[in-house]
C-alpha positions as CSV (number, residue, x, y, z in Angstrom):
1,M,205.0,-61.0,35.4
2,T,204.1,-57.4,35.1
3,A,200.8,-55.9,35.4
4,S,200.9,-54.9,31.6
5,E,201.6,-58.5,30.8
6,M,198.4,-59.8,32.6
7,K,196.0,-57.6,30.7
8,P,194.0,-59.4,28.0
9,E,194.6,-58.2,24.5
10,S,190.8,-57.4,23.9
11,V,190.7,-55.1,26.7
12,T,192.1,-51.6,27.1
13,M,192.4,-49.5,30.3
14,H,191.2,-46.0,30.8
15,P,193.4,-43.4,32.5
16,L,191.5,-43.8,35.7
17,G,192.2,-47.6,35.6
18,T,188.7,-48.8,34.7
19,A,188.5,-51.4,32.0
20,A,186.8,-50.3,28.6
21,A,184.1,-52.5,27.0
22,P,185.6,-55.0,24.3
23,V,185.5,-53.7,20.7
24,P,182.7,-55.2,18.8
25,E,183.3,-57.6,16.1
26,L,183.7,-56.2,12.6
27,L,181.7,-57.9,9.9
28,C,182.0,-57.3,6.2
29,I,179.1,-57.2,3.5
30,F,179.8,-57.4,-0.2
31,G,176.7,-55.7,-2.0
32,T,175.0,-52.5,-1.2
33,G,171.6,-53.4,-2.6
34,D,168.3,-53.7,-0.5
35,I,169.4,-56.9,1.2
36,G,172.8,-55.8,1.9
37,R,171.7,-52.3,3.4
38,S,168.9,-54.0,5.4
39,L,171.2,-56.6,6.8
40,G,173.9,-54.1,7.7
41,M,171.3,-52.1,9.6
42,R,170.1,-55.0,11.6
43,L,173.9,-56.1,12.5
44,L,174.6,-52.5,13.6
45,Q,171.4,-52.6,15.8
46,S,172.7,-55.9,17.3
47,G,176.0,-54.4,18.4
48,Y,178.4,-55.4,15.6
49,R,180.6,-53.1,13.5
50,V,179.9,-53.2,9.8
51,V,182.1,-52.5,6.7
52,Y,180.8,-52.6,3.1
53,G,182.9,-53.6,0.3
54,S,182.0,-51.8,-3.0
55,R,183.4,-51.4,-6.5
56,N,182.9,-47.7,-6.1
57,P,183.2,-46.8,-2.4
58,D,182.6,-43.1,-3.1
59,S,179.4,-43.6,-5.1
60,C,177.5,-46.6,-3.6
61,G,174.4,-44.8,-2.4
62,P,173.1,-44.4,1.2
63,L,174.2,-46.8,3.7
64,P,173.2,-47.4,7.3
65,Q,174.5,-44.8,9.8
66,G,177.6,-46.1,11.5
67,A,178.8,-48.3,8.6
68,Q,182.0,-47.9,6.8
69,V,182.7,-48.4,3.1
70,M,185.9,-49.5,1.5
71,S,187.0,-51.3,-1.7
72,H,186.5,-55.0,-1.9
73,A,190.1,-55.9,-1.2
74,A,190.4,-53.6,1.8
75,A,187.1,-54.7,3.3
76,A,188.0,-58.4,2.8
77,Q,191.2,-57.9,4.8
78,A,189.5,-55.9,7.6
79,A,187.0,-58.6,8.6
80,H,187.0,-62.3,9.0
81,L,183.4,-63.0,8.2
82,I,181.9,-61.6,4.9
83,F,178.3,-61.7,3.8
84,I,177.9,-62.1,-0.1
85,C,174.9,-60.2,-0.9
86,V,175.4,-60.1,-4.8
87,H,173.9,-62.2,-7.5
88,R,175.7,-65.1,-8.9
89,E,176.2,-63.3,-12.2
90,H,178.7,-61.0,-10.4
91,Y,180.8,-63.5,-8.6
92,E,183.8,-63.2,-10.9
93,F,185.3,-60.4,-8.8
94,L,185.5,-62.8,-6.0
95,E,187.9,-65.1,-7.9
96,R,190.3,-62.1,-8.3
97,L,190.1,-61.6,-4.4
98,A,191.0,-65.2,-3.6
99,P,194.2,-64.3,-1.9
100,Q,192.5,-61.6,0.4
101,L,189.6,-64.2,1.0
102,E,192.1,-67.0,2.1
103,G,190.9,-68.4,5.5
104,K,187.8,-66.1,5.5
105,V,184.2,-67.2,6.2
106,L,181.9,-66.4,3.3
107,V,178.1,-66.4,3.8
108,D,176.3,-66.8,0.5
109,L,172.9,-65.1,0.8
110,S,172.2,-65.5,-3.0
111,N,168.8,-66.8,-4.6
112,N,167.8,-67.8,-8.2
113,L,165.0,-66.7,-10.2
114,K,163.9,-70.3,-10.9
115,K,164.8,-73.9,-10.0
116,G,167.6,-75.6,-11.9
117,M,168.7,-72.3,-13.4
118,Y,172.5,-73.5,-13.1
119,P,174.1,-76.8,-13.0
120,E,175.3,-76.5,-9.5
121,A,174.3,-74.5,-6.5
122,N,175.5,-71.0,-6.1
123,A,177.3,-71.8,-2.9
124,V,179.1,-74.7,-4.5
125,Y,180.1,-72.6,-7.4
126,L,181.4,-69.9,-4.9
127,Q,183.4,-72.5,-3.1
128,G,185.0,-73.5,-6.4
129,L,186.0,-69.8,-7.2
130,V,187.5,-69.3,-3.7
131,P,188.8,-72.7,-2.6
132,G,190.8,-71.2,0.4
133,A,187.7,-69.8,2.0
134,D,185.0,-71.5,4.2
135,V,181.7,-71.0,2.3
136,V,178.4,-71.2,4.4
137,K,175.1,-71.1,2.6
138,G,172.4,-69.4,4.8
139,L,170.2,-66.5,5.6
140,N,168.8,-66.6,2.0
141,T,165.3,-66.9,3.2
142,L,165.4,-63.6,4.8
143,S,163.7,-60.7,3.1
144,A,164.8,-57.0,3.1
145,W,161.5,-56.0,4.3
146,A,161.7,-58.5,7.3
147,L,165.3,-57.3,8.1
148,Q,164.3,-53.6,8.0
149,N,161.0,-54.0,10.2
150,G,162.7,-56.3,12.8
151,L,160.4,-59.2,12.0
152,L,163.1,-61.8,12.9
153,A,162.0,-63.1,16.5
154,G,161.7,-66.9,16.3
155,K,162.0,-67.0,12.4
156,Q,163.9,-70.1,11.3
157,V,166.8,-70.0,9.0
158,Y,169.0,-72.8,7.6
159,L,172.7,-73.1,7.3
160,C,174.9,-75.5,5.5
161,G,178.7,-75.8,5.0
162,N,181.7,-78.0,5.0
163,S,183.3,-76.2,8.0
164,A,181.7,-76.7,11.4
165,E,183.7,-73.7,12.9
166,A,182.4,-71.5,10.1
167,K,178.8,-72.6,10.6
168,H,179.1,-72.0,14.3
169,A,180.3,-68.5,13.8
170,V,177.4,-67.7,11.5
171,A,175.0,-69.3,13.9
172,E,176.1,-67.1,16.7
173,I,175.4,-64.0,14.7
174,A,171.9,-65.3,13.5
175,T,171.0,-66.1,16.9
176,K,171.9,-62.6,18.2
177,L,169.8,-61.2,15.5
178,G,166.8,-63.2,17.1
179,L,166.7,-66.1,14.4
180,T,166.3,-69.7,15.1
181,V,169.0,-71.7,13.4
182,L,168.7,-75.2,11.9
183,D,171.9,-76.9,10.5
184,K,171.3,-78.7,7.3
185,G,174.7,-80.3,7.0
186,T,177.5,-80.0,4.3
187,L,177.4,-77.7,1.4
188,S,175.8,-80.5,-0.7
189,A,172.4,-79.3,0.7
190,A,173.0,-75.8,-0.6
191,R,170.7,-76.6,-3.6
192,E,167.7,-77.5,-1.3
193,L,168.2,-74.2,0.7
194,E,168.3,-72.2,-2.5
195,D,165.0,-73.6,-3.6
196,F,163.3,-72.7,-0.3
197,P,162.5,-69.1,-1.4
198,L,161.1,-70.3,-4.8
199,R,158.4,-72.4,-3.1
200,L,155.0,-70.9,-3.8
201,F,152.7,-71.3,-0.7
202,P,153.6,-75.0,0.2
203,E,151.7,-74.8,3.5
204,W,148.7,-73.4,1.7
205,R,148.3,-76.1,-1.1
206,L,146.2,-78.6,0.8
207,P,143.9,-75.9,2.6
208,L,143.4,-74.2,-0.8
209,C,142.5,-77.5,-2.6
210,L,140.2,-78.3,0.2
211,A,138.5,-74.9,0.1
212,F,138.1,-75.0,-3.6
213,G,136.9,-78.4,-3.7
214,L,134.3,-77.7,-1.2
215,I,133.3,-74.4,-3.0
216,A,132.9,-76.3,-6.3
217,F,130.9,-79.2,-4.7
218,F,128.4,-76.9,-2.9
219,F,128.2,-74.4,-5.7
220,F,127.0,-77.1,-8.2
221,Y,124.8,-78.9,-5.6
222,L,123.0,-75.7,-4.9
223,L,123.0,-74.8,-8.6
224,I,121.0,-77.9,-9.3
225,R,118.7,-77.4,-6.3
226,D,117.9,-73.7,-6.5
227,I,118.4,-72.9,-10.2
228,I,117.9,-75.9,-12.3
229,Y,115.2,-77.3,-10.3
230,A,113.1,-74.1,-10.4
231,Y,113.6,-74.0,-14.2
232,V,112.7,-77.7,-14.8
233,E,110.0,-78.0,-12.4
234,Q,108.4,-74.6,-12.2
235,G,109.6,-72.9,-15.4
236,K,111.1,-70.0,-13.7
237,N,114.4,-68.5,-14.8
238,T,116.1,-67.6,-11.6
239,S,119.8,-67.6,-13.0
240,Y,120.2,-64.0,-11.7
241,R,120.6,-65.5,-8.2
242,I,123.9,-67.2,-9.1
243,M,125.9,-64.2,-8.6
244,I,125.0,-63.1,-5.1
245,S,122.3,-65.4,-3.5
246,L,123.9,-68.7,-4.5
247,A,127.4,-67.4,-3.6
248,N,126.1,-66.2,-0.2
249,K,124.9,-69.6,0.6
250,V,128.1,-71.4,-0.5
251,F,130.5,-69.1,1.4
252,P,129.1,-69.6,4.9
253,I,128.6,-73.4,4.4
254,V,132.2,-73.9,3.4
255,S,133.4,-71.5,6.1
256,L,131.7,-73.4,8.9
257,I,132.9,-76.7,7.5
258,M,136.5,-75.4,7.4
259,L,136.4,-74.0,11.0
260,A,135.1,-77.7,12.0
261,L,138.0,-79.0,10.1
262,C,140.5,-77.1,12.2
263,Y,139.3,-78.9,15.3
264,L,138.4,-82.3,14.0
265,P,142.0,-83.6,13.8
266,G,142.7,-82.6,17.4
267,V,139.6,-84.6,18.4
268,I,140.9,-87.6,16.1
269,A,144.3,-87.4,17.7
270,A,142.9,-87.6,21.2
271,F,140.8,-90.6,20.5
272,L,144.0,-92.3,19.0
273,Q,145.9,-91.5,22.2
274,L,143.2,-92.9,24.2
275,Y,143.0,-96.1,21.9
276,R,146.9,-96.6,22.0
277,G,147.3,-95.8,25.7
278,T,150.2,-93.6,25.0
279,K,151.4,-90.2,23.5
280,Y,154.8,-91.5,22.3
281,R,153.5,-93.1,19.1
282,R,153.5,-91.1,15.9
283,F,150.2,-90.2,14.4
284,P,149.6,-91.3,10.7
285,D,151.2,-89.0,8.2
286,W,147.8,-87.7,6.8
287,L,146.8,-86.7,10.3
288,D,150.3,-85.1,10.9
289,R,149.9,-83.1,7.6
290,W,146.3,-82.2,8.4
291,M,147.3,-80.7,12.0
292,L,150.1,-78.8,10.5
293,C,147.8,-76.7,8.2
294,R,145.0,-76.0,10.5
295,K,146.0,-72.4,10.8
296,Q,145.7,-72.0,7.0
297,I,142.5,-73.8,6.9
298,G,141.1,-71.4,9.6
299,L,142.3,-68.3,7.9
300,L,140.6,-69.3,4.6
301,G,137.5,-70.1,6.5
302,L,137.7,-66.7,8.1
303,G,138.0,-65.0,4.7
304,L,134.9,-66.9,3.4
305,A,133.0,-65.7,6.7
306,L,133.9,-62.1,5.8
307,L,132.8,-62.5,2.3
308,H,129.5,-63.9,3.8
309,A,129.0,-60.9,5.8
310,I,129.8,-58.4,3.0
311,Y,127.2,-60.3,0.7
312,T,124.6,-60.2,3.5
313,V,124.9,-56.4,3.7
314,I,124.5,-55.8,0.1
315,I,121.5,-58.2,-0.4
316,P,118.8,-55.6,0.4
317,I,120.1,-53.2,-2.3
318,R,119.9,-55.7,-5.1
319,Y,117.4,-55.0,-7.8
320,A,115.5,-58.3,-7.1
321,A,115.1,-57.6,-3.4
322,R,114.1,-54.0,-3.9
323,H,111.6,-55.1,-6.6
324,K,110.0,-57.7,-4.2
325,F,109.9,-55.3,-1.4
326,I,108.2,-52.6,-3.5
327,S,105.8,-55.1,-5.1
328,R,104.6,-56.3,-1.6
329,V,104.0,-52.8,-0.5
330,V,102.0,-51.8,-3.5
331,D,99.9,-55.1,-3.2
332,E,99.2,-54.2,0.4
333,I,98.1,-50.7,-0.6
334,Q,95.9,-51.8,-3.4
335,N,94.1,-54.5,-1.3
336,N,94.0,-52.1,1.7
337,K,95.5,-55.0,3.7
338,T,98.2,-54.9,6.3
339,T,99.8,-58.0,7.8
340,P,99.7,-57.9,11.6
341,F,103.2,-58.2,13.1
342,Y,102.2,-60.6,16.0
343,F,101.5,-63.3,13.4
344,D,105.3,-63.1,12.5
345,N,106.6,-63.0,16.1
346,T,108.2,-66.2,16.1
347,Q,109.8,-65.6,12.9
348,A,111.0,-62.2,14.0
349,W,112.6,-63.9,17.1
350,A,114.2,-66.3,14.9
351,T,115.6,-63.8,12.6
352,D,117.0,-61.5,15.3
353,S,118.6,-64.4,17.1
354,F,120.0,-65.6,13.8
355,Y,121.8,-62.2,13.1
356,V,122.9,-61.8,16.7
357,V,124.5,-65.2,16.9
358,G,125.9,-64.7,13.5
359,I,127.5,-61.3,14.6
360,L,129.0,-62.8,17.7
361,G,130.4,-65.9,15.9
362,L,132.1,-63.6,13.4
363,F,133.7,-61.7,15.9
364,L,135.1,-64.6,17.8
365,Y,136.2,-65.9,14.3
366,V,138.1,-62.8,13.7
367,V,139.7,-63.0,17.1
368,L,141.0,-66.6,16.3
369,G,142.3,-65.4,13.0
370,L,144.2,-62.4,14.5
371,T,145.9,-64.4,17.3
372,S,147.0,-67.0,14.9
373,L,149.3,-64.4,13.2
374,P,152.9,-64.6,14.4
375,S,153.1,-60.8,15.1
376,V,150.0,-61.1,17.5
377,G,150.5,-64.7,18.9
378,G,154.1,-63.9,19.8
379,T,152.9,-61.5,22.4
380,L,150.7,-64.0,24.2
381,S,151.9,-66.5,26.7
382,W,151.3,-70.2,26.0
383,R,148.3,-70.3,28.4
384,E,146.7,-67.3,26.8
385,F,147.3,-68.6,23.3
386,N,146.0,-72.1,24.1
387,F,142.8,-70.5,25.8
388,I,142.0,-68.5,22.7
389,Q,142.8,-71.2,20.1
390,S,141.3,-74.1,22.1
391,K,138.5,-73.2,24.6
392,L,137.6,-69.9,22.6
393,G,137.9,-71.8,19.4
394,Y,135.3,-74.4,20.4
395,L,133.0,-71.7,21.7
396,T,133.4,-70.1,18.3
397,L,132.4,-73.4,16.6
398,F,129.4,-73.9,18.8
399,I,128.1,-70.4,18.2
400,C,128.6,-70.7,14.5
401,T,126.9,-74.0,14.4
402,A,124.0,-72.5,16.4
403,H,123.9,-69.8,13.8
404,G,123.2,-72.6,11.2
405,Y,120.8,-74.4,13.4
406,I,118.7,-71.3,14.0
407,Y,118.5,-70.7,10.2
408,A,117.4,-74.4,9.3
409,W,115.4,-75.2,12.4
410,N,112.0,-75.2,10.6
411,K,113.2,-76.9,7.4
412,F,114.1,-80.5,8.6
413,L,110.6,-81.7,8.7
414,R,109.3,-79.7,5.7
415,L,108.9,-81.9,2.7
416,S,109.2,-78.9,0.2
417,T,112.8,-78.4,1.2
418,Y,113.9,-81.6,-0.2
419,K,113.9,-80.8,-3.8
420,W,114.5,-84.0,-6.1
421,Y,114.8,-85.8,-2.6
422,T,118.0,-83.9,-1.7
423,P,118.5,-82.0,1.5
424,P,119.3,-78.3,1.5
425,G,122.8,-77.1,2.0
426,S,121.7,-75.5,5.3
427,M,121.4,-79.2,6.6
428,L,124.4,-80.7,5.1
429,V,126.7,-78.1,6.6
430,L,125.6,-78.9,10.1
431,I,127.0,-82.5,9.9
432,V,130.7,-82.0,10.3
433,P,130.4,-79.3,13.0
434,S,127.9,-81.3,15.0
435,V,130.1,-84.4,15.0
436,V,133.1,-82.3,16.1
437,L,131.0,-80.9,19.0
438,V,129.7,-84.2,19.9
439,L,133.1,-85.9,20.1
440,K,134.5,-83.0,22.0
441,V,131.7,-83.4,24.7
442,V,132.7,-87.1,24.9
443,L,136.3,-86.0,25.6
444,L,135.1,-83.7,28.5
445,L,133.5,-86.4,30.3
446,P,135.4,-86.7,33.6
447,C,136.3,-90.3,33.2
448,V,137.5,-89.8,29.7
449,D,139.3,-86.4,30.3
450,R,141.1,-87.8,33.4
451,T,142.5,-90.8,31.4
452,L,143.6,-88.4,28.5
453,T,145.2,-85.9,30.8
454,R,147.3,-88.8,32.2
455,I,148.3,-90.1,28.9
456,R,149.3,-86.5,27.8
457,Q,151.4,-86.3,31.1
458,G,153.5,-89.3,30.2
459,W,151.5,-92.2,31.6
460,E,151.4,-95.3,29.3
461,R,149.0,-98.3,29.3
462,T,151.7,-100.9,28.5
463,Q,150.5,-103.9,30.5
464,T,149.7,-107.0,28.2
465,R,146.8,-109.3,28.9
466,E,149.2,-111.8,30.3
467,E,150.9,-109.4,32.7
468,M,147.3,-108.3,33.9
469,G,146.4,-112.0,34.5
470,M,149.7,-112.7,36.4
471,N,148.9,-109.5,38.6
472,R,145.5,-110.8,39.4
473,A,146.9,-114.3,40.3
474,T,149.4,-112.8,42.6
475,N,146.7,-110.8,44.4
476,F,144.7,-113.9,44.9
């Protein structure tokens, strides 16, 4: 065997005898729109060669630097794997290219404007047009914006197809792009994949319903206490308070409750593990669903906290607030009377503490919200992320709850606050956060924490009472 016969076909030799790098794989893209150009740019940056197939190769607009452009037939013959980045309405030309697409892998990235738009999935329709090709449905959940900005690290994409080899080839490319691939089976799952981009905030539905439900409840509750009560019992029309004063009570109440609801499922899960003596049993479905939407609950709570801060800033410039201040000043001037400050020393301390604790709580709340975003949380190690979201999170809950206690500390025993025998909202809001904090303190007790740590490390309390009795008898 000669030396030339021993050389691999994919490796060439330089004149000096050094081996050249293997030629990058050539990939084809049908479609020069936003998604086609963005995908081509990302493939080129990942080390692939890219050729575009176009009806008009000479006038298809700007393409990524380094990409080639040919006719559909020439591009199909040049590459083994082809990305179909055109709408279903334009699939007819693929049927004419059936001879050139024989044995090729076609990756269908198309989506529809609404569910049930066609009798069969786009990928199934494409497979019927080109029966000699291996159609793979996938990457259709990627947006042109995410591809252009490189926001792909860890993003999950789905693939389905009848050929395992074709899916494996597409999965290798997706992994090289930084994506996480999940195989959904045969092409019969294409309809499900095509419906994914049409879902409207599926992870936000429960948090939004929860937020709007709490807002509606406390709005009408405080409307009865603050507005209707004043009109019925005192004959005062204070309806002007609905827009700002009433809203500025509802927003912080709901925000603090939603912050507590972010940590309550974790506490419940810990007590369930302690009760069961194992971490290997599944939590109830309602608890699983609750835990999966904690980030969305927290972000909505943060938004309400920011609204509370903005409303608090504008309260002094309201007409009612300015009128009350001016009236008090005029009254003191007319009566030649000034209220000594030392009489309000306790109130001054309480007010300043209230604002300081509130500002600190809002700052920590913002930190929690920022680190929950993938672009920020992805830069943190697991220990850093766990420290912020767990330890710093409970500190945030404690400080925000203290903010509420400082506001309501002198109202608990004052009978005038119980209008129509109903407690004020500033008391009701403290129930859930206080329960969460008390339960967390119980979990931090050394005897409880030690057992919970062992369970989460894999230890199981599996001995039955009969086994324990037999062990005691053996010891005697």
